[in-house]
C-alpha positions, 0 to 999 in steps of 0.5 A: 267565129267561135268564142275561143277565136274571139278571145284570142283576137281580143288578146292579140289586139290588146298586145298590139295596142300602143300606149302613148303619152296623150295628155300633157301635164298642163292639159291635165292640170287645167282639166282638174282645176276647171272641174274643181272650180265648176263644181263649187261654182255650180253649188254656190251658184244655186245657193245664190239663185235661191235668193231670187228664184226667177229668171227674166228677159229684159232690163227690168223685172218685178210685179209690173212686168210679164217677162218671167221665163222661169220661176221656182217656188212653193204655194199653199194648196188643199193638200198642204204646201207644194213646190212648183217649177214654172217654165214659160208659163207652164207649171209643174209640181216639183215637191220634194226636189224644187220649191219645197224640200227637206227631211220629212216633217222639216220641209222648207220653201227653197228653190234648190234643195239643201243637198244641192247648194254650198253652203247647205243652209241659207247663207248668201254671203258665204255663197258669193265668196265661194262663187267669186273665188272659184270664178276668178280661179277658172277665169285666170286658168282659162286665160293662161291656157288660151295663151299657152295653147296658141303659143305651143300649137295645142289649139291648132293641132288638137282642137281646131276641126279640119276639113277632113274632120268635117267630112268624117262627121256623119260617120262619127255621129253614127259610130257614137250612136252605136257606141263604137269608139276608135281609140287614137292619139287625135280627138275625133270630130265630135270631141273637137266640137264639144270641147271647143264649144265649152272652151271657146263659147260656154266658159267665156260666155259664162264669165262675160255674163257674170261680169255683166251682173256685177254692179262694180263692173258696170262702172268699168264696162257699162257697155257690157250690160247693154250689149247683153240686153240688161242685167236680168237677161245676162242672169238668164244667159248665165243660168242657161250656160250653167244648164248646158255645162251640166248636160255636157258633164253628164254626156261626157261621163257617159262617153267615158264609161262607154269608151272604157273608163280605165283607159280614159281616166288613166289618160287624164290622170297620168297622160298615158292612153292605150290606142287601138292596134294599127291595123284596126285603126287603118281599117277604120280610117279607110271606112270613114274616108 
């Protein structure tokens, strides 16, 4: 097929594509509230982490225990101060980013650099206020969304994987690997699994571990700390969930760019989404069946 024919086909597909109302106002509102809240929680959480830049497994920590799995710090060497990150006993030089960072000649020892924390200067009190405020905003919104999603059928209709979705999973993985996307009203299998993992596993786990680390909550829910293996283990799980959410965000952004950023952003801002032409969608369905 020559370039002129290809151009005509693409133009015809665009004309035949259907603009549908895919995202409700409530879905769009909660999406942006969560994104805004997680942004401030992440940067304020890194500031809180800087107060004790080590992670442990178990109920106790300190010099007398060999249960550190992550440590970020600085040390004096023959070449001057150097930053390091140690994971499961393996140490890496991370000078300039982790452990030792700052403007040339004004470097200081800090786990995460100033540009990655809120506030940029060391202020544990302000960081805790910001972190807890947005944590409660996220928790309340997630709870309301969960109740509303169960009542209006959004969770069952749009997020719960069906048997046919699982059958399409291998094909869906191959299509994503080839950056081949089908623009339809329904989420594909990988989207359902990814969104479900974030909404029903990672976010609730982050909230639960956050509560387990709170001394005030220990008096209300003393068993929560025990179930999670102690406050230090809860802190490690909390940090791990944060890393997984950051990875999800990176992949999410890459998929938006690959699938067509204008269409994807229009959907989550206005609710309207342009789907593939019916004929093209039907052919893709037949191939995946």
